N, C-alpha and C positions, 0 to 999 in steps of 0.2 A: 522476391517473396511471393509464394504461391497464393492465389486468390482462394483456394480451397481444394479439397480432395474429392475427386470424382470417380465413381464406378459407372461404367457404361454397360448396360444390359441390352441384349439384342444388338450388339455393336456392329455387325456387318463388317465391311471393309475398313471402318474407322472414320467415316465422315464426321460424326458428332465428336468423337474423341479428338480428332485433329483440330476441329474448331475450338474445343475447350483448351487444348494446348496452345493454340495461336492466341487465345485470350488470356493466357497466364495461369491456367489451372494445372494441378498435378493429377493426371489421370492414373489412378493407382490400381485399376483392375478393369477387365473387360471380358464379356462372355457372349458366345454365339454358338450355334449348332452347325453352321455351314462351313465345311472344310475349306473350300476355296476362299471364302471371305476371311476366315481365320488366317490362312496363309498370307493373304494379301495384307491384312492388318499387321501381322508380325514383320513382314518385309519392310513395310513403309513407316511403321510407327515405333516398333520395338528395336529393329535392327538398322535403323536409319539415323542420320544426324539431324536432330531437331533443334540444334543450338540457336538457329535464327529466330526461334519463337521464345516468348517469355515463360511459357509453361513447359511441361515435360510429360512423357509417358514413362513411368518409373517401374516397369516390370518387363520380364524377358519375353513373355508370350501370353496372348489371351488364352482362356481355357475354353474347351469345347464342353458344352453342357446343354441338356434339355431344360429350358426354363418354364416349360408347361407344367404347372404344379399339379395337374390332373393325371400326368403320366407316371408310370412306375419308373423309378430310377431318376426322377427329376432332381435338379440341383437346387439347393436352398441358399439363402443369403449367408447362412452360417458356413456352408461349404465354400462360398466365395471369399468370405473373410479368411478362412483357414488357408486357402490357396494363395492369397496375396499378402498374408501376414498382417491382417487388419484386426482391430478389436472393435467391439460395439461402441459406437460413438465416434469412430475415426472418420467416417464418411460424411462429408458436408453436402455432396450433391449426388443424387442418383439420376442418371440420364437414361432414357429408354425410348426406343423406337420399335415397338412390337410389330412384327410383319403385318403389312396392311392389306394383303390381298383379300382377306376375309371381308373387309369393308369396302373394297374397291367396286365402283360401278361396272368395271370390266368383268369382275368375277361374278357379279350379280346377274349376268346374262343367263346363267343357269341356276336353278334353285340350290340353296345351301342344304346339305344333308341334315335332317332333323336331329340326328345323334351327334352332330358336331356343332356346338354352339359357336356363333360367330365371334363372340367376345371372350373366348377361352384364354387367349394370350393376354388380353387386356386385364382380365381377372387375375391372371398369374402375376402380371406386373404389379398390380395393387398389393397382392399378397407378399411379394418380395419387398416392396416398400415398407409394408407393415412390420417386417422383421427388423428394420434398421431405423426408420423414421428420421431421415436426415433433415437438415435445415431446409434444403431446396430439392425439388423434383422438377426435372426438365422432361418434356414429353413431346413427341412428334408423331403425327399420323396423317392419313389422307383425310380429305374433306368428308368422306363418307362416314366417318365416325360420329358425325352430327346427326346421322339417320337414327330412326327409332329402332330399339331392340325388340325383344319378344313382346313387350307391353307398350305403354305409351311414353316411356322415358327414353330419351336418346342415349346412345352409348356414351357420349361425352358428358351428359348430365349425370349418368350413373357414376362415371369416374369422378366427377366433381363432388358428388355427394359422399362417396367413399373417402375422399381426401379430407373433406371437412369434418367427418366423423372420427378420423384417425387421430388419437391423442397419445402423448408420451406418458409413461408411467409416473414420472416425477413432475408432471404439470398439474398442479391443483386446480387451475382455471380451465383445463381441458380446452385449450385454444383451437386445436386442429389447424388445418392448412387453409390459408387464403389461396384462392385459385383464379387464374385468368386463362381462359381458353379462347384463342382467336384463330381465325383462318387468315393466313398471311400469304402474300405473293413474294417468292424469293427474289424476283426482279426488283422489288421495292427496297431490297437491302443490298443491292450491288451484285447479285448473282446473274450471270447472263442466261437466264432461263425463267420462263413464266411457269413457275412451279407453285401451285397453291396447296398449302398443307395446314392442318390444324396444329398449332403450337400451344402447349400447355406450360405454364410456369406456376409452381405451387411453392408457397413460402410458409413455413411453420410459424404460427403466432400472429400472422398478419390477417387483416380483413381483405375481402375480395377487392375492395376499392383501392387498397394500398399496393396491389400487385399489378404492375403495368409493364407491358412490353415496350421496348424502345421505339421511338417514332421512326418511320421509314426514312432512309437516307437518299433514296432515288425515286424518280417518278417518270412516267412516259413523257409528260410535258410539264416540267417543273414550272410553277408559277413565280418562284423567286429563287434567290441564291441559297436558300436553306437546304435545297435538295439538288442532286445531280441528275442528269438524264440516265435512263436505263442503260445498262451495259449490253451491247449487242453482240450477235454472233461475229460480225465483222470486226468489232473492237478486239475481241479475244483471239480469234483465229487469224485475222489479218496481221496482227502483231507478230505471231509466230511464223507466218509465212515470210513477212518482210525481213525479219532478223535471221532467216535461214534455219530456224529451229525445226520447221516442218516443211515437207514438200507438198504443195497444194495439188499439183496435177499428177497424182499417183495413177498408174495404170491399173486396170481392173485386176484384182488379186495381188497387187504389188505391196511389198512391205518395206518400210524404211530401215533396211538393214544391209549394210555394205553399199549404200548409194553414195556416189561421189558428191562432195560438197554438203552432205547432210550428216548430222550425228546419228548413230544407230538408235533406233527407237522401235522395237518390235511391236509395240502397241499401236503404232501408226501404220496400220495395215488395212488395205481396202478389201472388202468382201468380194468374192468371185460372183459376178452377175452374168446371167445368160444373155445371149445376143438380143433376144426379144425384150428382156428387161431394160437393157440400155436403150433400145429403140423407143420403148415407152417413156423413159425419162426424157429423151430428146423431143418426143411428141408433146409431152406435157409442157416443156419449156416453150415450145412454139406458140402455145395457146394460153398459158397462164401458169398456175403453180399447183394444180390439183387435177386428179383424174376427172373431176366433174367438168373441167374446162374443155375436155375432149368431146363433149356432147355437141352434136350438130356440126362437127368438123369432118374433114376428110381423114382424120386420124381416129375416128370413133371406134375403129376396129380394135384399138388397144385397151378399151375398157374391159376389165375382167368380167367374166360371166356372172360372178357372185355379186357384182355391183350394178347389173343391168337394170334392176327394178328399184334401186335405192333412190330416194329423193334427198333427204337431209342427213342420212346416216353415213358414217365412215368417211366424212369429208376430208379428214386429215390423211387417210391412207394414200400411199404413193405421192405424198405431198413434198414440196420443195421448201427448205428452210429459207427464211428471209434474212439476208445479209445485214439489213439495217434494223433488226429487231432482236430481242432476246429469243433464244431457242424455245420451242414448245416444251412441255413436260417430257423429260426423258424417262422412258420405261425400261423394263428388262428386255425389250426388243428394239432398243434405240439405234441399232446399226442395221436394221432390217428395212429395206425399201418399202415393203408392203404394210408395215406395222404402224406407220404414222408419218408425220412431216419430217422425215429423217434423211431426205436426199440432200446432198451438199448444195449450198446456194449457187455455186458456179460450176461444179464438176458433175458429170453424169455417173455418179456413184453415191452410195450411202456414206454417211459420215463414218470415220474410223473410230476405233475404240479410244485412241488418244484424244481425238477431237471431242468425243462424248465426255470424257473425263474432264477436259478443260472447261466444257460448258456446264459441268457440275461443280466447278470451282476447285477442283483438285490441282495441286502443284504439277508443273509439266514433267517432273521426274517421278511422279507416283507410278510405281510398277503395277501392271495389271496381269491377270492370268493369261497364259498362252492359248488357252482354249477359247474359241469365240463365244460360245454360250455362257461360259463362266465370266468372261471379261465384261460382257454387256449386262450380266445379272448383277455383278457387284457394283457397277456404276449406276444402273437403273434403280437399285434398291437403296442407294446411299442418301444421306442427308448432306446437302451442300455445306462444306466446312465454313465457308464465308458467312452463310446465314446464321449458323450457330455462334460464330465469333461475334457477329454484330449484336446478337440477342443477349449475350452474357458478359461481354467485355467490361461493361460499366457497373456490374453488380458489386456491391460492397458487403463484406461479411464480417459480423462480429462473432467471435468464437463461441463454442458451446459453453465455455466456462464463464462467459459474461452473461449478464441479465439485461434484457430478455435474450433467450437463446438464439433466436433467429430474427435479425433485423436487416434483411437484404433490401437495399434501396438503390434507385438510379439517381 
């Protein structure tokens, strides 16, 4: 029996949708504007066997649409209903992960254009919710959404205020949504990645105090048996190497396709690195795990010119992953040696696209785009399915026909 009907906005490659399906929900619609993400979603969620999960994805393909309500030709929630055969009131949950680059501290290294408000997609998300007013709204974004907007109110506070003021036409008490916005670490919920994100859970008719996120299931150093230790890079990748699912010692530029003793997996492919790049990886390993460890050594020549005058900045660039810890936050450049701590823990290469997907908690048969930039983009932009599953699996829903209309509880 389905826990509820979900529509996934800004769905990307389907990380949130997969998490909801794994938790027992019926994902009845999904929308995004990125072609590669939509193709990836369709291959893995619409055209794949999901029978191992208690939930389902019940449509043939997500739809491409501009969800920015300020653009000409944008898609409305009524358009979404018509596309997926839904009626007003059919949707129990709207899930949404509006693109976060606008709020990212990385994006803020250059001023944001004055004629492009940073919260435009967040505003659009609220407008789309307003059209349906489901029982529950699930929200994910970067930590930066807690920064201040044009005035003194933070973007997250603005979102919370909008949700509390949003009332259903047939609600004489005008309850609005109870809202809980928290910054969580995905590693605390069993994801092999230290990924800190703002999670929002909004429940119609509830007070803020009644809306709670589930307690973390993991910790770096658990104090008792109520939590498990963080899942590490070694836990995840080591298992795949040991069982012969993945080849660890790939040659530079090699792809696991047609390799003896290994199943074909074109997503497990090593980027082509220049000779001096490999030499830099080797040098860093000799002295530590970061380019900063090259200072004062006989390998100082490998420090890039752009970092010569840096003291504390860009410490993760050219960094080596820790086998015994969760991965760092994976970005849309997560297989690029220079863009973060993305060098394989044991091999002188960046992690592969398959390894990145596994560290994002995608299944090991999740198909990725063949183009490198597209593959790392759909992974880096994703929401870890396991994080979503843990956050929503124990929610209990009373249907809209019962009173009160929304009483989701843990």
